[in-house]
All heavy atoms as TSV, in Angstrom:
chain	resi	resn	atom	element	x	y	z
A	1	MET	N	N	108.897	120.933	145.864
A	1	MET	CA	C	107.969	121.198	146.940
A	1	MET	C	C	108.696	120.938	148.251
A	1	MET	O	O	109.347	119.910	148.414
A	1	MET	CB	C	106.766	120.274	146.781
A	1	MET	CG	C	105.683	120.458	147.786
A	1	MET	SD	S	104.254	119.381	147.459
A	1	MET	CE	C	103.653	120.030	145.904
A	2	PHE	N	N	108.582	121.879	149.147
A	2	PHE	CA	C	109.310	121.768	150.405
A	2	PHE	C	C	108.538	120.945	151.438
A	2	PHE	O	O	107.331	121.108	151.615
A	2	PHE	CB	C	109.603	123.156	150.975
A	2	PHE	CG	C	110.581	123.935	150.139
A	2	PHE	CD1	C	110.146	124.976	149.344
A	2	PHE	CD2	C	111.925	123.611	150.132
A	2	PHE	CE1	C	111.032	125.689	148.558
A	2	PHE	CE2	C	112.828	124.314	149.354
A	2	PHE	CZ	C	112.385	125.354	148.563
A	3	LYS	N	N	109.285	120.092	152.115
A	3	LYS	CA	C	108.715	119.227	153.149
A	3	LYS	C	C	108.004	120.057	154.210
A	3	LYS	O	O	106.902	119.704	154.639
A	3	LYS	CB	C	109.825	118.386	153.774
A	3	LYS	CG	C	109.370	117.455	154.880
A	3	LYS	CD	C	110.539	116.652	155.424
A	3	LYS	CE	C	110.121	115.702	156.519
A	3	LYS	NZ	N	111.265	114.885	156.987
A	4	SER	N	N	108.604	121.157	154.612
A	4	SER	CA	C	108.013	121.977	155.681
A	4	SER	C	C	106.630	122.492	155.291
A	4	SER	O	O	105.724	122.539	156.132
A	4	SER	CB	C	108.940	123.141	156.033
A	4	SER	OG	O	109.185	123.955	154.893
A	5	ASP	N	N	106.437	122.853	154.030
A	5	ASP	CA	C	105.129	123.336	153.566
A	5	ASP	C	C	104.076	122.230	153.609
A	5	ASP	O	O	102.933	122.461	153.984
A	5	ASP	CB	C	105.226	123.893	152.144
A	5	ASP	CG	C	106.098	125.139	152.054
A	5	ASP	OD1	O	106.225	125.862	153.062
A	5	ASP	OD2	O	106.657	125.373	150.961
A	6	VAL	N	N	104.496	121.035	153.221
A	6	VAL	CA	C	103.571	119.899	153.196
A	6	VAL	C	C	103.171	119.512	154.617
A	6	VAL	O	O	101.984	119.315	154.910
A	6	VAL	CB	C	104.195	118.703	152.441
A	6	VAL	CG1	C	103.286	117.488	152.493
A	6	VAL	CG2	C	104.495	119.083	151.000
A	7	LEU	N	N	104.158	119.425	155.505
A	7	LEU	CA	C	103.865	119.059	156.890
A	7	LEU	C	C	102.962	120.094	157.552
A	7	LEU	O	O	102.037	119.738	158.294
A	7	LEU	CB	C	105.156	118.894	157.693
A	7	LEU	CG	C	106.074	117.748	157.271
A	7	LEU	CD1	C	107.330	117.734	158.138
A	7	LEU	CD2	C	105.369	116.413	157.324
A	8	LYS	N	N	103.201	121.344	157.279
A	8	LYS	CA	C	102.373	122.414	157.841
A	8	LYS	C	C	100.938	122.294	157.327
A	8	LYS	O	O	99.985	122.416	158.097
A	8	LYS	CB	C	102.955	123.776	157.476
A	8	LYS	CG	C	102.203	124.935	158.069
A	8	LYS	CD	C	102.880	126.257	157.714
A	8	LYS	CE	C	102.093	127.418	158.286
A	8	LYS	NZ	N	102.702	128.712	157.935
A	9	HIS	N	N	100.791	122.035	156.046
A	9	HIS	CA	C	99.456	121.933	155.456
A	9	HIS	C	C	98.651	120.791	156.078
A	9	HIS	O	O	97.486	120.972	156.435
A	9	HIS	CB	C	99.538	121.738	153.946
A	9	HIS	CG	C	98.201	121.547	153.319
A	9	HIS	ND1	N	97.389	122.611	152.981
A	9	HIS	CD2	C	97.503	120.428	152.996
A	9	HIS	CE1	C	96.257	122.144	152.480
A	9	HIS	NE2	N	96.309	120.822	152.471
A	10	PHE	N	N	99.277	119.629	156.194
A	10	PHE	CA	C	98.556	118.460	156.699
A	10	PHE	C	C	98.525	118.368	158.215
A	10	PHE	O	O	97.727	117.627	158.772
A	10	PHE	CB	C	99.126	117.173	156.099
A	10	PHE	CG	C	98.800	117.004	154.641
A	10	PHE	CD1	C	99.797	117.096	153.682
A	10	PHE	CD2	C	97.507	116.766	154.219
A	10	PHE	CE1	C	99.503	116.947	152.333
A	10	PHE	CE2	C	97.196	116.619	152.878
A	10	PHE	CZ	C	98.202	116.710	151.928
A	11	GLY	N	N	99.408	119.089	158.894
A	11	GLY	CA	C	99.385	119.076	160.353
A	11	GLY	C	C	100.332	118.098	160.996
A	11	GLY	O	O	100.067	117.615	162.096
A	12	GLY	N	N	101.436	117.793	160.333
A	12	GLY	CA	C	102.460	116.932	160.923
A	12	GLY	C	C	102.770	115.709	160.084
A	12	GLY	O	O	102.125	115.435	159.069
A	13	THR	N	N	103.743	114.972	160.573
A	13	THR	CA	C	104.250	113.812	159.839
A	13	THR	C	C	103.212	112.703	159.711
A	13	THR	O	O	102.998	112.170	158.621
A	13	THR	CB	C	105.519	113.266	160.535
A	13	THR	OG1	O	106.463	114.335	160.652
A	13	THR	CG2	C	106.143	112.139	159.736
A	14	SER	N	N	102.566	112.348	160.800
A	14	SER	CA	C	101.588	111.252	160.769
A	14	SER	C	C	100.403	111.573	159.865
A	14	SER	O	O	99.957	110.728	159.082
A	14	SER	CB	C	101.090	110.926	162.170
A	14	SER	OG	O	102.139	110.422	162.954
A	15	LYS	N	N	99.892	112.795	159.954
A	15	LYS	CA	C	98.752	113.180	159.127
A	15	LYS	C	C	99.144	113.273	157.657
A	15	LYS	O	O	98.339	112.946	156.773
A	15	LYS	CB	C	98.164	114.495	159.616
A	15	LYS	CG	C	97.473	114.345	160.964
A	15	LYS	CD	C	96.900	115.650	161.457
A	15	LYS	CE	C	96.235	115.465	162.806
A	15	LYS	NZ	N	95.696	116.717	163.340
A	16	THR	N	N	100.376	113.693	157.391
A	16	THR	CA	C	100.865	113.728	156.014
A	16	THR	C	C	100.944	112.317	155.454
A	16	THR	O	O	100.488	112.055	154.336
A	16	THR	CB	C	102.249	114.409	155.947
A	16	THR	OG1	O	102.117	115.757	156.396
A	16	THR	CG2	C	102.809	114.391	154.539
A	17	ALA	N	N	101.484	111.410	156.232
A	17	ALA	CA	C	101.589	110.014	155.798
A	17	ALA	C	C	100.207	109.425	155.509
A	17	ALA	O	O	100.005	108.768	154.481
A	17	ALA	CB	C	102.312	109.185	156.862
A	18	SER	N	N	99.260	109.683	156.372
A	18	SER	CA	C	97.894	109.186	156.158
A	18	SER	C	C	97.276	109.775	154.899
A	18	SER	O	O	96.664	109.059	154.107
A	18	SER	CB	C	97.007	109.521	157.352
A	18	SER	OG	O	97.345	108.740	158.451
A	19	ALA	N	N	97.439	111.077	154.710
A	19	ALA	CA	C	96.852	111.744	153.545
A	19	ALA	C	C	97.411	111.195	152.240
A	19	ALA	O	O	96.692	111.080	151.241
A	19	ALA	CB	C	97.097	113.244	153.628
A	20	LEU	N	N	98.698	110.837	152.253
A	20	LEU	CA	C	99.351	110.335	151.039
A	20	LEU	C	C	99.334	108.813	150.946
A	20	LEU	O	O	99.829	108.248	149.973
A	20	LEU	CB	C	100.792	110.846	150.970
A	20	LEU	CG	C	100.942	112.364	150.876
A	20	LEU	CD1	C	102.412	112.752	150.936
A	20	LEU	CD2	C	100.299	112.888	149.613
A	21	ASP	N	N	98.792	108.162	151.966
A	21	ASP	CA	C	98.736	106.698	152.026
A	21	ASP	C	C	100.133	106.075	151.917
A	21	ASP	O	O	100.364	105.158	151.133
A	21	ASP	CB	C	97.794	106.153	150.947
A	21	ASP	CG	C	97.399	104.708	151.208
A	21	ASP	OD1	O	97.368	104.302	152.387
A	21	ASP	OD2	O	97.137	103.978	150.222
A	22	ILE	N	N	101.053	106.651	152.685
A	22	ILE	CA	C	102.410	106.114	152.773
A	22	ILE	C	C	102.774	105.981	154.250
A	22	ILE	O	O	102.038	106.446	155.122
A	22	ILE	CB	C	103.437	107.014	152.038
A	22	ILE	CG1	C	103.464	108.433	152.615
A	22	ILE	CG2	C	103.163	107.037	150.532
A	22	ILE	CD1	C	104.524	109.336	151.992
A	23	SER	N	N	103.908	105.365	154.527
A	23	SER	CA	C	104.291	105.150	155.919
A	23	SER	C	C	104.870	106.411	156.556
A	23	SER	O	O	105.406	107.295	155.880
A	23	SER	CB	C	105.320	104.018	156.016
A	23	SER	OG	O	106.551	104.428	155.453
A	24	HIS	N	N	104.755	106.451	157.864
A	24	HIS	CA	C	105.335	107.539	158.654
A	24	HIS	C	C	106.836	107.617	158.383
A	24	HIS	O	O	107.395	108.698	158.208
A	24	HIS	CB	C	105.049	107.272	160.138
A	24	HIS	CG	C	105.579	108.305	161.062
A	24	HIS	ND1	N	106.872	108.287	161.540
A	24	HIS	CD2	C	105.000	109.396	161.610
A	24	HIS	CE1	C	107.062	109.316	162.342
A	24	HIS	NE2	N	105.929	110.003	162.407
A	25	SER	N	N	107.491	106.461	158.337
A	25	SER	CA	C	108.941	106.456	158.125
A	25	SER	C	C	109.319	106.981	156.740
A	25	SER	O	O	110.366	107.603	156.582
A	25	SER	CB	C	109.538	105.068	158.354
A	25	SER	OG	O	109.038	104.146	157.419
A	26	ALA	N	N	108.459	106.769	155.745
A	26	ALA	CA	C	108.737	107.305	154.406
A	26	ALA	C	C	108.774	108.830	154.452
A	26	ALA	O	O	109.664	109.458	153.874
A	26	ALA	CB	C	107.697	106.829	153.409
A	27	VAL	N	N	107.829	109.424	155.156
A	27	VAL	CA	C	107.798	110.883	155.286
A	27	VAL	C	C	109.031	111.355	156.057
A	27	VAL	O	O	109.658	112.354	155.682
A	27	VAL	CB	C	106.497	111.360	155.975
A	27	VAL	CG1	C	106.520	112.865	156.204
A	27	VAL	CG2	C	105.277	110.966	155.150
A	28	CYS	N	N	109.401	110.639	157.093
A	28	CYS	CA	C	110.573	111.013	157.887
A	28	CYS	C	C	111.866	110.979	157.060
A	28	CYS	O	O	112.803	111.729	157.343
A	28	CYS	CB	C	110.729	110.095	159.095
A	28	CYS	SG	S	109.468	110.357	160.354
A	29	GLN	N	N	111.907	110.138	156.052
A	29	GLN	CA	C	113.103	109.994	155.230
A	29	GLN	C	C	113.218	111.060	154.141
A	29	GLN	O	O	114.273	111.190	153.517
A	29	GLN	CB	C	113.140	108.609	154.585
A	29	GLN	CG	C	113.353	107.501	155.581
A	29	GLN	CD	C	113.261	106.134	154.944
A	29	GLN	OE1	O	113.596	105.953	153.791
A	29	GLN	NE2	N	112.776	105.164	155.706
A	30	TRP	N	N	112.167	111.827	153.913
A	30	TRP	CA	C	112.237	112.892	152.917
A	30	TRP	C	C	113.309	113.895	153.291
A	30	TRP	O	O	113.517	114.201	154.455
A	30	TRP	CB	C	110.916	113.645	152.831
A	30	TRP	CG	C	109.771	112.924	152.225
A	30	TRP	CD1	C	109.780	111.731	151.562
A	30	TRP	CD2	C	108.410	113.357	152.229
A	30	TRP	NE1	N	108.520	111.402	151.161
A	30	TRP	CE2	C	107.654	112.385	151.557
A	30	TRP	CE3	C	107.762	114.467	152.747
A	30	TRP	CZ2	C	106.284	112.509	151.373
A	30	TRP	CZ3	C	106.402	114.592	152.562
A	30	TRP	CH2	C	105.666	113.619	151.883
A	31	GLY	N	N	113.936	114.458	152.272
A	31	GLY	CA	C	114.856	115.574	152.486
A	31	GLY	C	C	114.050	116.863	152.544
A	31	GLY	O	O	112.821	116.843	152.700
A	32	ASN	N	N	114.707	117.971	152.384
A	32	ASN	CA	C	114.052	119.275	152.402
A	32	ASN	C	C	113.040	119.409	151.265
A	32	ASN	O	O	112.000	120.030	151.416
A	32	ASN	CB	C	115.110	120.385	152.311
A	32	ASN	CG	C	114.542	121.762	152.525
A	32	ASN	OD1	O	113.656	121.955	153.352
A	32	ASN	ND2	N	115.035	122.720	151.784
A	33	ILE	N	N	113.370	118.799	150.121
A	33	ILE	CA	C	112.458	118.776	148.976
A	33	ILE	C	C	111.903	117.366	148.868
A	33	ILE	O	O	112.659	116.395	148.798
A	33	ILE	CB	C	113.184	119.189	147.680
A	33	ILE	CG1	C	113.661	120.631	147.807
A	33	ILE	CG2	C	112.266	119.013	146.474
A	33	ILE	CD1	C	114.479	121.129	146.642
A	34	ILE	N	N	110.576	117.251	148.859
A	34	ILE	CA	C	109.962	115.919	148.874
A	34	ILE	C	C	110.112	115.241	147.514
A	34	ILE	O	O	110.331	115.914	146.501
A	34	ILE	CB	C	108.484	115.980	149.317
A	34	ILE	CG1	C	107.574	116.531	148.215
A	34	ILE	CG2	C	108.339	116.793	150.592
A	34	ILE	CD1	C	106.101	116.331	148.515
A	35	PRO	N	N	109.980	113.925	147.459
A	35	PRO	CA	C	110.079	113.215	146.184
A	35	PRO	C	C	109.047	113.736	145.163
A	35	PRO	O	O	107.917	114.087	145.523
A	35	PRO	CB	C	109.794	111.757	146.560
A	35	PRO	CG	C	110.174	111.668	148.001
A	35	PRO	CD	C	109.806	112.998	148.581
A	36	GLU	N	N	109.464	113.750	143.914
A	36	GLU	CA	C	108.632	114.311	142.848
A	36	GLU	C	C	107.270	113.627	142.743
A	36	GLU	O	O	106.238	114.290	142.603
A	36	GLU	CB	C	109.371	114.209	141.510
A	36	GLU	CG	C	108.681	114.910	140.386
A	36	GLU	CD	C	109.523	115.000	139.135
A	36	GLU	OE1	O	110.517	114.242	139.011
A	36	GLU	OE2	O	109.189	115.824	138.275
A	37	LYS	N	N	107.251	112.319	142.840
A	37	LYS	CA	C	105.984	111.579	142.753
A	37	LYS	C	C	105.013	112.035	143.840
A	37	LYS	O	O	103.823	112.239	143.588
A	37	LYS	CB	C	106.260	110.079	142.874
A	37	LYS	CG	C	105.025	109.216	142.826
A	37	LYS	CD	C	105.395	107.746	142.960
A	37	LYS	CE	C	104.162	106.883	143.032
A	37	LYS	NZ	N	104.518	105.464	143.222
A	38	GLN	N	N	105.536	112.219	145.037
A	38	GLN	CA	C	104.683	112.654	146.138
A	38	GLN	C	C	104.250	114.113	145.962
A	38	GLN	O	O	103.139	114.486	146.329
A	38	GLN	CB	C	105.390	112.455	147.480
A	38	GLN	CG	C	105.739	111.005	147.780
A	38	GLN	CD	C	104.544	110.063	147.745
A	38	GLN	OE1	O	103.424	110.458	148.027
A	38	GLN	NE2	N	104.789	108.813	147.399
A	39	ALA	N	N	105.118	114.923	145.387
A	39	ALA	CA	C	104.772	116.333	145.146
A	39	ALA	C	C	103.583	116.445	144.195
A	39	ALA	O	O	102.676	117.250	144.410
A	39	ALA	CB	C	105.977	117.081	144.589
A	40	MET	N	N	103.588	115.626	143.154
A	40	MET	CA	C	102.463	115.643	142.214
A	40	MET	C	C	101.177	115.207	142.913
A	40	MET	O	O	100.114	115.779	142.693
A	40	MET	CB	C	102.760	114.756	141.007
A	40	MET	CG	C	103.839	115.342	140.112
A	40	MET	SD	S	104.100	114.408	138.591
A	40	MET	CE	C	105.237	113.158	139.153
A	41	LYS	N	N	101.301	114.220	143.778
A	41	LYS	CA	C	100.139	113.727	144.522
A	41	LYS	C	C	99.623	114.786	145.493
A	41	LYS	O	O	98.414	114.991	145.612
A	41	LYS	CB	C	100.515	112.444	145.263
A	41	LYS	CG	C	99.358	111.716	145.880
A	41	LYS	CD	C	99.817	110.367	146.427
A	41	LYS	CE	C	98.670	109.564	146.979
A	41	LYS	NZ	N	99.128	108.253	147.484
A	42	VAL	N	N	100.533	115.482	146.165
A	42	VAL	CA	C	100.131	116.535	147.100
A	42	VAL	C	C	99.364	117.628	146.366
A	42	VAL	O	O	98.315	118.076	146.835
A	42	VAL	CB	C	101.355	117.132	147.840
A	42	VAL	CG1	C	100.994	118.417	148.560
A	42	VAL	CG2	C	101.930	116.115	148.817
A	43	GLU	N	N	99.866	118.052	145.210
A	43	GLU	CA	C	99.157	119.086	144.461
A	43	GLU	C	C	97.746	118.619	144.107
A	43	GLU	O	O	96.781	119.370	144.247
A	43	GLU	CB	C	99.898	119.472	143.184
A	43	GLU	CG	C	99.162	120.569	142.429
A	43	GLU	CD	C	99.848	121.012	141.163
A	43	GLU	OE1	O	100.250	120.135	140.366
A	43	GLU	OE2	O	99.976	122.224	140.968
A	44	ARG	N	N	97.627	117.373	143.693
A	44	ARG	CA	C	96.320	116.834	143.305
A	44	ARG	C	C	95.358	116.775	144.487
A	44	ARG	O	O	94.223	117.251	144.393
A	44	ARG	CB	C	96.479	115.445	142.669
A	44	ARG	CG	C	95.195	114.919	142.050
A	44	ARG	CD	C	95.349	113.548	141.388
A	44	ARG	NE	N	95.426	112.500	142.403
A	44	ARG	CZ	C	96.516	111.791	142.692
A	44	ARG	NH1	N	97.635	111.977	142.043
A	44	ARG	NH2	N	96.486	110.858	143.616
A	45	ILE	N	N	95.808	116.233	145.616
A	45	ILE	CA	C	94.874	116.061	146.728
A	45	ILE	C	C	94.592	117.357	147.480
A	45	ILE	O	O	93.585	117.443	148.164
A	45	ILE	CB	C	95.293	114.923	147.688
A	45	ILE	CG1	C	96.588	115.233	148.400
A	45	ILE	CG2	C	95.374	113.601	146.961
A	45	ILE	CD1	C	96.985	114.177	149.428
A	46	THR	N	N	95.484	118.355	147.332
A	46	THR	CA	C	95.210	119.654	147.954
A	46	THR	C	C	94.488	120.584	146.980
A	46	THR	O	O	94.259	121.750	147.307
A	46	THR	CB	C	96.498	120.346	148.447
A	46	THR	OG1	O	97.341	120.654	147.338
A	46	THR	CG2	C	97.227	119.506	149.475
A	47	LYS	N	N	94.146	120.056	145.821
A	47	LYS	CA	C	93.458	120.835	144.775
A	47	LYS	C	C	94.223	122.117	144.451
A	47	LYS	O	O	93.640	123.183	144.282
A	47	LYS	CB	C	92.023	121.110	145.175
A	47	LYS	CG	C	91.237	119.822	145.319
A	47	LYS	CD	C	89.801	120.049	145.650
A	47	LYS	CE	C	89.131	118.681	145.597
A	47	LYS	NZ	N	88.180	118.429	146.606
A	48	GLY	N	N	95.561	121.984	144.395
A	48	GLY	CA	C	96.411	123.092	143.984
A	48	GLY	C	C	96.789	124.081	145.063
A	48	GLY	O	O	97.462	125.066	144.784
A	49	LYS	N	N	96.376	123.828	146.300
A	49	LYS	CA	C	96.771	124.742	147.384
A	49	LYS	C	C	98.282	124.731	147.569
A	49	LYS	O	O	98.871	125.744	147.936
A	49	LYS	CB	C	96.074	124.374	148.690
A	49	LYS	CG	C	94.591	124.694	148.672
A	49	LYS	CD	C	93.940	124.343	149.979
A	49	LYS	CE	C	92.443	124.617	149.907
A	49	LYS	NZ	N	91.770	124.212	151.133
A	50	ILE	N	N	98.895	123.578	147.350
A	50	ILE	CA	C	100.349	123.465	147.337
A	50	ILE	C	C	100.716	123.036	145.927
A	50	ILE	O	O	100.233	122.014	145.443
A	50	ILE	CB	C	100.873	122.446	148.370
A	50	ILE	CG1	C	100.377	122.790	149.769
A	50	ILE	CG2	C	102.391	122.398	148.343
A	50	ILE	CD1	C	100.779	121.789	150.824
A	51	LYS	N	N	101.542	123.815	145.272
A	51	LYS	CA	C	101.859	123.592	143.862
A	51	LYS	C	C	103.098	122.730	143.670
A	51	LYS	O	O	104.108	122.910	144.346
A	51	LYS	CB	C	102.095	124.927	143.150
A	51	LYS	CG	C	100.894	125.835	143.113
A	51	LYS	CD	C	99.906	125.366	142.107
A	51	LYS	CE	C	98.751	126.354	141.983
A	51	LYS	NZ	N	97.639	125.789	141.288
A	52	TYR	N	N	102.992	121.812	142.717
A	52	TYR	CA	C	104.136	121.047	142.232
A	52	TYR	C	C	104.882	121.944	141.251
A	52	TYR	O	O	104.297	122.455	140.299
A	52	TYR	CB	C	103.646	119.767	141.554
A	52	TYR	CG	C	104.644	119.125	140.623
A	52	TYR	CD1	C	105.829	118.610	141.109
A	52	TYR	CD2	C	104.385	119.033	139.263
A	52	TYR	CE1	C	106.748	118.015	140.255
A	52	TYR	CE2	C	105.286	118.431	138.408
A	52	TYR	CZ	C	106.468	117.928	138.911
A	52	TYR	OH	O	107.370	117.344	138.068
A	53	VAL	N	N	106.161	122.174	141.495
A	53	VAL	CA	C	106.976	123.032	140.636
A	53	VAL	C	C	108.026	122.150	139.954
A	53	VAL	O	O	109.029	121.776	140.570
A	53	VAL	CB	C	107.662	124.150	141.467
A	53	VAL	CG1	C	108.493	125.056	140.574
A	53	VAL	CG2	C	106.628	124.939	142.247
A	54	PRO	N	N	107.783	121.798	138.682
A	54	PRO	CA	C	108.692	120.884	137.981
A	54	PRO	C	C	110.157	121.320	137.996
A	54	PRO	O	O	111.056	120.484	138.079
A	54	PRO	CB	C	108.149	120.851	136.553
A	54	PRO	CG	C	106.709	121.212	136.698
A	54	PRO	CD	C	106.655	122.183	137.838
A	55	SER	N	N	110.409	122.617	137.959
A	55	SER	CA	C	111.798	123.096	137.921
A	55	SER	C	C	112.589	122.713	139.178
A	55	SER	O	O	113.817	122.641	139.135
A	55	SER	CB	C	111.838	124.611	137.710
A	55	SER	OG	O	111.211	125.289	138.779
A	56	MET	N	N	111.899	122.442	140.264
A	56	MET	CA	C	112.598	122.012	141.488
A	56	MET	C	C	113.201	120.623	141.320
A	56	MET	O	O	114.070	120.228	142.106
A	56	MET	CB	C	111.647	121.994	142.689
A	56	MET	CG	C	111.185	123.358	143.142
A	56	MET	SD	S	110.083	123.273	144.580
A	56	MET	CE	C	111.298	123.075	145.894
A	57	TYR	N	N	112.742	119.888	140.327
A	57	TYR	CA	C	113.163	118.502	140.146
A	57	TYR	C	C	114.032	118.289	138.918
A	57	TYR	O	O	114.411	117.157	138.630
A	57	TYR	CB	C	111.922	117.596	140.095
A	57	TYR	CG	C	111.155	117.674	141.399
A	57	TYR	CD1	C	110.091	118.554	141.554
A	57	TYR	CD2	C	111.538	116.914	142.492
A	57	TYR	CE1	C	109.417	118.658	142.753
A	57	TYR	CE2	C	110.872	117.008	143.699
A	57	TYR	CZ	C	109.815	117.884	143.821
A	57	TYR	OH	O	109.154	117.993	145.017
A	58	GLU	N	N	114.365	119.365	138.215
A	58	GLU	CA	C	115.230	119.230	137.055
A	58	GLU	C	C	116.650	118.978	137.525
A	58	GLU	O	O	117.118	119.588	138.471
A	58	GLU	CB	C	115.176	120.499	136.197
A	58	GLU	CG	C	113.844	120.687	135.529
A	58	GLU	CD	C	113.752	122.006	134.772
A	58	GLU	OE1	O	114.739	122.757	134.729
A	58	GLU	OE2	O	112.678	122.256	134.223
A	59	LYS	N	N	117.325	118.098	136.821
A	59	LYS	CA	C	118.707	117.788	137.142
A	59	LYS	C	C	119.588	118.929	136.662
A	59	LYS	O	O	119.393	119.451	135.571
A	59	LYS	CB	C	119.146	116.501	136.446
A	59	LYS	CG	C	118.309	115.294	136.794
A	59	LYS	CD	C	118.837	114.604	137.997
A	59	LYS	CE	C	118.145	113.284	138.181
A	59	LYS	NZ	N	117.414	113.143	139.377
A	60	ALA	N	N	120.564	119.294	137.466
A	60	ALA	CA	C	121.526	120.316	137.048
A	60	ALA	C	C	122.363	119.732	135.931
A	60	ALA	O	O	122.720	118.561	135.946
A	60	ALA	CB	C	122.401	120.714	138.222
A	61	SER	N	N	122.623	120.525	134.916
A	61	SER	CA	C	123.438	120.022	133.802
A	61	SER	C	C	124.852	119.760	134.280
A	61	SER	O	O	125.393	120.449	135.141
A	61	SER	CB	C	123.432	121.017	132.646
A	61	SER	OG	O	123.980	122.235	133.077
A	62	THR	N	N	125.448	118.746	133.713
A	62	THR	CA	C	126.798	118.362	134.079
A	62	THR	C	C	127.789	119.361	133.504
A	62	THR	O	O	127.731	119.675	132.329
A	62	THR	CB	C	127.114	116.937	133.548
A	62	THR	OG1	O	126.102	116.056	134.006
A	62	THR	CG2	C	128.475	116.474	134.006
A	63	ALA	N	N	128.689	119.835	134.319
A	63	ALA	CA	C	129.682	120.814	133.866
A	63	ALA	C	C	130.546	120.201	132.773
A	63	ALA	O	O	131.011	119.073	132.885
A	63	ALA	CB	C	130.555	121.271	135.033
A	64	GLY	N	N	130.717	120.933	131.689
A	64	GLY	CA	C	131.568	120.475	130.600
A	64	GLY	C	C	130.933	119.477	129.661
A	64	GLY	O	O	131.585	118.941	128.795
A	65	ALA	N	N	129.635	119.194	129.861
A	65	ALA	CA	C	128.975	118.205	128.998
A	65	ALA	C	C	128.791	118.781	127.601
A	65	ALA	O	O	128.529	119.963	127.432
A	65	ALA	CB	C	127.625	117.819	129.572
A	66	GLN	N	N	128.929	117.942	126.618
A	66	GLN	CA	C	128.720	118.334	125.223
A	66	GLN	C	C	127.244	118.253	124.900
A	66	GLN	O	O	126.577	117.302	125.308
A	66	GLN	CB	C	129.504	117.397	124.292
A	66	GLN	CG	C	130.999	117.435	124.490
A	66	GLN	CD	C	131.599	118.761	124.045
A	66	GLN	OE1	O	131.121	119.382	123.107
A	66	GLN	NE2	N	132.628	119.212	124.745
A	67	PRO	N	N	126.703	119.219	124.142
A	67	PRO	CA	C	125.281	119.173	123.770
A	67	PRO	C	C	124.961	118.027	122.849
A	67	PRO	O	O	125.777	117.479	122.188
A	67	PRO	CB	C	125.014	120.502	123.089
A	67	PRO	CG	C	126.338	121.164	122.893
A	67	PRO	CD	C	127.366	120.388	123.648
């Protein structure tokens, strides 16, 4: 889930922090893709208007790793 989509939905950093019951600084520390735990929470509180996409959080397989 992209930070820009979440901020747009809630109307900014402060309102996003309030909606998720986290600190303003926590939201500011997010990268382009928000933490998975928060993404699941956003989907729940927006009643699916913003979707949690599990594939965005899958780890890339290590090159040369044995199955």
